[in-house]
C-alpha positions as CSV (number, residue, x, y, z in Angstrom):
1,M,0.0,0.0,0.0
2,T,1.3,3.5,-0.9
3,M,1.5,6.0,1.9
4,T,0.8,9.6,1.1
5,C,2.1,12.6,2.9
6,T,0.1,14.9,5.1
7,P,-1.0,18.2,3.5
8,T,-2.1,21.0,5.8
9,Q,-3.8,23.9,4.1
10,M,-2.8,27.2,5.8
11,I,-4.3,29.8,3.4
12,D,-6.7,29.6,0.4
13,D,-8.0,32.9,-0.8
14,A,-8.5,34.7,-4.1
15,R,-4.7,35.3,-4.6
16,T,-2.8,32.4,-3.0
17,R,-3.0,28.9,-1.7
18,V,-0.4,28.0,1.0
19,T,0.0,24.3,2.0
20,R,2.4,22.6,4.3
21,F,3.4,19.1,3.3
22,D,4.9,16.7,5.9
23,F,6.4,13.4,4.8
24,Q,7.7,10.4,6.7
25,P,10.4,8.4,4.9
26,G,8.9,6.8,1.8
27,Q,5.7,8.8,1.8
28,Q,4.7,10.6,-1.4
29,T,2.3,13.2,-2.7
30,G,0.8,11.0,-5.4
31,W,0.8,12.1,-9.1
32,H,-0.4,15.6,-9.6
33,V,-0.3,18.5,-12.1
34,H,0.3,22.0,-10.7
35,E,-2.4,24.3,-12.0
36,F,-0.7,27.5,-10.7
37,D,2.8,28.9,-10.6
38,Y,4.3,28.0,-7.2
39,V,7.1,28.4,-4.8
40,I,8.4,25.8,-2.4
41,T,10.3,26.6,0.8
42,A,12.0,23.7,2.6
43,L,11.5,23.6,6.4
44,T,13.8,20.6,6.7
45,D,16.4,19.2,4.4
46,C,14.3,17.6,1.7
47,H,15.8,14.5,-0.1
48,M,13.2,14.1,-2.8
49,Q,12.8,11.6,-5.6
50,L,10.7,13.1,-8.4
51,E,8.9,10.7,-10.6
52,E,8.1,12.4,-13.9
53,P,6.0,11.6,-17.0
54,G,7.4,8.9,-19.2
55,G,9.0,7.0,-16.3
56,A,12.0,9.3,-15.6
57,T,13.1,9.8,-12.0
58,R,15.3,12.5,-10.5
59,D,16.9,12.7,-7.0
60,V,16.9,16.3,-5.7
61,T,18.0,17.7,-2.3
62,V,16.5,21.0,-1.2
63,P,18.4,22.2,1.9
64,A,16.3,23.5,4.8
65,G,15.6,27.3,4.5
66,T,16.0,27.4,0.8
67,A,13.3,28.0,-1.9
68,Y,12.6,27.4,-5.6
69,R,9.8,28.3,-8.0
70,R,8.2,26.5,-10.9
71,D,5.6,27.4,-13.6
72,A,2.1,26.0,-13.7
73,G,1.8,22.7,-15.6
74,V,4.5,20.7,-13.8
75,E,3.4,17.1,-13.4
76,H,5.2,14.7,-11.0
77,N,5.0,12.5,-7.9
78,V,7.3,13.7,-5.0
79,I,8.7,11.0,-2.7
80,N,10.6,11.4,0.5
81,A,13.7,9.4,-0.5
82,G,15.6,10.2,2.8
83,D,15.7,8.4,6.1
84,A,14.2,11.3,8.1
85,P,10.9,13.2,8.0
86,M,10.8,16.1,5.6
87,A,8.6,19.1,5.3
88,F,8.1,22.1,3.0
89,V,5.6,24.9,2.4
90,E,4.1,25.4,-1.0
91,V,2.8,28.8,-2.0
92,E,0.6,28.7,-5.2
93,L,0.1,32.0,-7.0
94,K,-3.5,32.1,-8.4
């Protein structure tokens, strides 16, 4: 059985949606497509495995306290590939 992470919605208004994602090792988001541009800020070191369309996978480490942004349309499944819990906050720009 696949275990999914725990999303906690913090804000959802006309301009932004802010969600905290908490993962235990091995937990994942499940496949999804981002409908808005978004920014991720890592709360912990995040050792992610990204599953991408077509079967490709990438291992990415996002250090605690750092951020990155992506455009709408990104499709992937995010997995905690580390051996410790990880957490990040995602801000979607509507």
